[in-house]
C-alpha positions as CSV (number, residue, x, y, z in Angstrom):
1,M,-0.1,0.1,0.1
2,A,1.2,3.3,-1.0
3,V,1.9,6.0,1.8
4,R,1.4,9.2,0.2
5,K,2.4,11.5,3.5
6,P,5.8,12.1,4.8
7,Y,4.7,11.0,8.3
8,R,4.4,7.3,7.6
9,L,4.3,6.0,10.6
10,V,1.9,8.0,12.4
11,S,-0.6,8.2,9.3
12,R,-4.2,6.4,9.0
13,D,-2.8,5.6,5.5
14,Q,-0.2,2.7,7.5
15,H,-2.6,2.3,10.6
16,P,-6.3,2.9,9.9
17,D,-7.6,2.0,12.8
18,D,-7.2,4.3,16.2
19,S,-4.4,3.8,18.6
20,V,-4.9,3.0,22.1
21,I,-2.0,4.1,24.1
22,R,-2.0,2.4,27.4
23,V,-0.5,3.6,30.5
24,G,-0.8,1.9,33.7
25,N,-4.1,0.9,34.1
26,I,-5.6,3.6,31.7
27,A,-5.9,4.3,28.3
28,F,-5.8,7.3,25.7
29,G,-7.6,6.7,22.7
30,G,-10.3,4.4,24.2
31,S,-13.7,4.9,24.9
32,K,-12.8,7.0,28.3
33,V,-11.8,10.6,28.2
34,I,-8.8,10.9,30.3
35,V,-8.1,14.2,32.7
36,M,-4.4,15.1,33.8
37,S,-4.3,17.6,36.3
38,G,-1.7,19.2,38.8
39,P,0.1,22.1,39.2
40,C,2.2,23.9,36.6
41,A,5.4,23.4,38.7
42,V,6.2,21.0,41.3
43,E,7.1,23.4,44.5
44,S,7.1,21.5,47.4
45,R,6.2,17.9,49.0
46,E,3.2,19.4,50.6
47,Q,2.0,20.8,47.4
48,V,2.1,17.9,45.3
49,M,0.8,15.5,48.0
50,A,-2.4,17.9,48.7
51,A,-2.9,17.9,44.6
52,A,-2.3,14.5,44.7
53,E,-4.9,13.5,47.3
54,F,-7.4,15.8,45.4
55,M,-7.0,14.5,42.1
56,S,-7.3,10.9,43.8
57,S,-10.6,11.9,45.3
58,I,-12.4,13.3,42.1
59,G,-11.2,10.4,40.1
60,V,-8.5,12.4,37.9
61,P,-5.9,9.4,37.2
62,V,-3.1,11.3,36.1
63,L,-1.2,13.7,38.2
64,R,0.9,16.3,36.1
65,G,3.6,18.8,37.7
66,G,6.7,20.2,36.4
67,A,10.3,19.2,37.9
68,Y,12.0,20.8,35.1
69,K,10.4,24.5,33.8
70,P,11.8,25.8,30.4
71,R,10.9,29.6,31.1
72,T,10.8,32.6,29.1
73,S,12.8,34.8,31.7
74,P,15.8,33.3,33.0
75,Y,14.8,34.8,36.5
76,S,11.6,32.7,36.5
77,F,11.4,29.7,38.9
78,Q,13.0,26.6,36.8
79,G,12.0,23.8,38.8
80,M,13.1,21.3,41.3
81,G,14.6,18.8,39.2
82,V,15.1,15.5,40.4
83,E,14.0,16.1,43.8
84,G,10.8,17.6,42.4
85,L,10.4,13.9,40.4
86,K,11.1,12.0,43.5
87,I,8.5,13.9,45.1
88,L,5.9,13.2,42.1
89,A,6.9,9.4,42.3
90,E,6.1,9.4,45.8
91,A,2.4,10.6,45.2
92,R,2.4,8.1,43.2
93,E,2.8,5.4,45.3
94,R,0.7,7.0,48.1
95,Y,-2.6,8.0,46.3
96,G,-2.4,5.7,43.0
97,V,-2.2,8.1,40.5
98,L,0.0,8.0,37.5
99,T,2.6,11.1,36.8
100,V,3.3,13.0,33.5
101,T,6.1,15.8,33.4
102,E,8.2,17.3,31.3
103,A,11.7,16.8,29.8
104,V,13.8,19.6,28.3
105,D,17.1,18.0,27.4
106,H,18.8,14.6,27.1
107,E,19.6,14.6,30.9
108,S,16.4,15.7,32.2
109,L,14.8,12.9,29.7
110,G,16.7,10.1,31.4
111,H,15.5,11.2,34.6
112,V,12.0,11.7,33.6
113,A,12.0,8.0,32.1
114,E,13.3,6.6,35.2
115,W,10.8,8.4,37.7
116,A,7.8,9.1,35.9
117,D,5.1,7.2,33.6
118,I,4.5,9.8,30.8
119,V,7.6,11.9,29.2
120,Q,6.0,15.1,28.1
121,I,7.8,17.2,25.3
122,G,6.7,20.7,25.6
123,A,6.1,23.3,22.7
124,R,9.0,24.7,22.8
125,N,11.1,21.5,22.3
126,M,8.5,20.3,19.6
127,Q,11.2,20.7,17.0
128,N,14.1,19.6,19.1
129,F,14.8,16.4,16.8
130,E,17.5,15.1,18.9
131,L,15.5,15.4,22.1
132,L,12.6,13.5,19.9
133,K,15.0,10.9,18.6
134,A,16.1,10.3,22.4
135,A,12.4,10.3,23.6
136,G,11.7,7.5,20.8
137,Q,14.3,5.5,22.7
138,S,13.2,6.2,26.2
139,G,10.7,3.1,26.5
140,K,8.0,5.4,27.9
141,P,4.7,7.1,26.3
142,V,5.5,10.3,25.0
143,L,2.8,13.5,25.2
144,L,3.9,15.6,22.6
145,K,2.9,19.1,22.7
146,R,2.2,21.4,19.7
147,G,4.8,24.2,19.0
148,L,4.1,27.8,19.5
149,A,3.2,28.2,15.7
150,A,3.6,25.1,14.2
151,T,1.4,23.6,11.5
152,I,-0.2,20.5,12.0
153,D,1.9,18.7,9.3
154,E,5.2,19.7,11.6
155,W,3.3,18.5,14.5
156,L,2.7,15.1,12.8
157,M,6.2,15.2,11.7
158,A,7.9,15.7,15.2
159,A,5.8,12.7,16.3
160,E,7.3,10.8,13.4
161,Y,10.8,11.3,14.7
162,V,9.5,9.6,18.2
163,A,7.8,6.7,16.4
164,A,11.0,6.5,13.9
165,H,13.1,5.7,16.8
166,G,11.1,3.1,18.1
167,N,8.3,4.3,20.4
168,P,4.8,4.1,19.1
169,N,3.4,5.4,22.2
170,I,2.6,9.0,21.2
171,I,-0.2,11.1,22.6
172,L,-0.7,14.5,20.6
173,C,-1.4,17.4,22.8
174,E,-3.0,20.5,21.3
175,R,-2.3,23.4,23.7
176,G,-3.0,26.7,21.5
177,I,-0.9,28.2,18.9
178,R,0.2,32.3,18.8
179,T,-1.9,34.2,16.5
180,Y,-2.7,37.9,16.3
181,E,-5.3,37.8,19.1
182,T,-3.7,39.0,22.7
183,K,-6.8,38.5,25.1
184,T,-5.8,34.7,25.7
185,R,-2.5,33.5,25.9
186,N,-2.9,31.4,22.9
187,T,-5.5,30.5,20.5
188,L,-6.8,27.0,21.1
189,D,-7.1,25.4,17.7
190,I,-10.3,23.1,18.1
191,S,-10.2,22.2,14.5
192,A,-6.9,20.7,14.9
193,I,-8.9,17.9,17.0
194,P,-10.8,16.4,13.9
195,V,-8.3,17.1,11.3
196,I,-5.7,14.8,13.3
197,K,-8.3,12.4,13.8
198,Q,-8.5,12.3,10.0
199,L,-4.8,12.7,9.6
200,S,-3.6,10.2,11.8
201,H,-4.4,7.2,14.5
202,L,-3.1,8.7,17.5
203,P,-4.9,10.1,20.5
204,V,-5.0,13.7,20.9
205,V,-5.5,15.6,24.0
206,V,-6.1,19.3,24.9
207,D,-4.7,21.9,27.2
208,P,-7.3,24.4,27.9
209,S,-5.0,26.2,30.4
210,H,-2.0,27.0,28.2
211,A,-4.7,28.3,25.5
212,A,-6.5,30.5,27.9
213,G,-4.1,31.9,30.2
214,Q,-6.9,32.8,32.6
215,W,-8.5,30.4,34.6
216,Q,-12.0,31.8,34.2
217,W,-12.0,30.4,30.3
218,V,-10.5,27.0,31.2
219,A,-13.4,25.3,31.7
220,S,-15.2,26.4,28.4
221,L,-12.3,25.7,26.5
222,A,-12.2,22.0,28.0
223,R,-15.8,21.5,27.3
224,A,-15.4,22.5,24.0
225,G,-12.2,20.4,23.4
226,V,-14.2,17.0,24.5
227,A,-17.1,17.8,22.4
228,A,-14.7,18.2,19.2
229,G,-13.4,14.6,19.9
230,A,-10.5,14.9,22.3
231,D,-9.1,11.7,24.2
232,G,-8.5,14.0,27.2
233,L,-7.4,16.8,28.9
234,I,-4.4,18.6,30.9
235,V,-5.4,21.0,33.1
236,E,-3.1,23.0,35.6
237,A,-4.7,23.1,39.3
238,H,-2.9,24.5,42.2
239,P,-3.8,24.2,45.9
240,N,-3.6,28.2,46.3
241,P,-3.4,29.4,42.7
242,A,-2.4,32.9,44.0
243,E,0.8,31.7,45.6
244,A,1.9,29.4,42.6
245,L,5.3,29.7,41.5
246,S,4.3,29.3,37.9
247,D,1.2,30.1,35.8
248,G,-1.1,31.1,38.9
249,P,-3.4,33.0,36.9
250,Q,-4.3,30.3,34.6
251,S,-4.4,27.5,37.5
252,L,-7.9,26.3,38.7
253,N,-8.3,26.0,42.2
254,F,-9.6,22.5,43.6
255,R,-13.3,23.6,43.6
256,H,-13.1,24.7,40.4
257,L,-11.5,21.9,39.0
258,D,-14.0,19.7,40.6
259,E,-16.7,21.6,38.7
260,L,-14.9,21.2,35.5
261,V,-14.5,17.5,35.8
262,A,-18.3,17.3,36.0
263,Q,-19.2,19.4,33.5
264,V,-16.5,17.7,31.3
265,R,-18.4,14.3,32.5
266,Q,-21.8,15.4,31.1
267,V,-20.4,16.6,27.5
268,A,-18.3,13.3,27.1
269,R,-21.8,11.4,27.8
270,A,-23.7,13.7,25.2
271,V,-20.9,12.5,22.5
272,G,-20.8,9.0,23.4
273,R,-17.7,8.8,25.8
274,E,-17.3,8.4,29.3
275,L,-14.8,10.0,31.8
């Protein structure tokens, strides 16, 4: 069969059926919509344990939290590194949640692959091809965020790098792209979800937090993403967003996260999915 697209391995031409990426006891791309949530950055053991306990109590199966933080300003909080990864791993053992966290270079990739369940490649590294190759050899599922102004073809070619180096377990993440609009942090490309579903067999999740930039709009974008066919969400939530060291304005408090999960559950049912 001729494969006409340059992204051969991640194309539906090669793999007509939806891929289901299994991580522990959950699956991305199946009948369930998977919610991942937690603080933007790991700041302390107490903060992460509070988040993990709450995620577990409301049925959110994946805890997110950045141990390494690629920041626009060199003076911003850069993360706790390996110590942060160990805190996430302790939360996983204590509360039964899986963990997803970002790798920013080859050194951190080795540590993330050792301590976390899912390796995140962030928007700024979507076309860091050497890091993508290494992620393909990491042996861990990869959450690949769309670049700041990347086209869909560029995004899928980045996924192809991971797949071509031995790792088919890729979850795509639409997190908003840079446009002329300044009211939101980024512009969530809802159309990318059905387009990806047609072009690729890989599951796709939505990050409404980085798209909105303000917590008040996150739930609306989350509902829209699930209605459009997203296989999951990754949402920033913090015990006290006003004191967050990173991305406080776009982080939900726990009450608002609970409300978001309830709303998304209703939308998922309306489109034949479950949460």
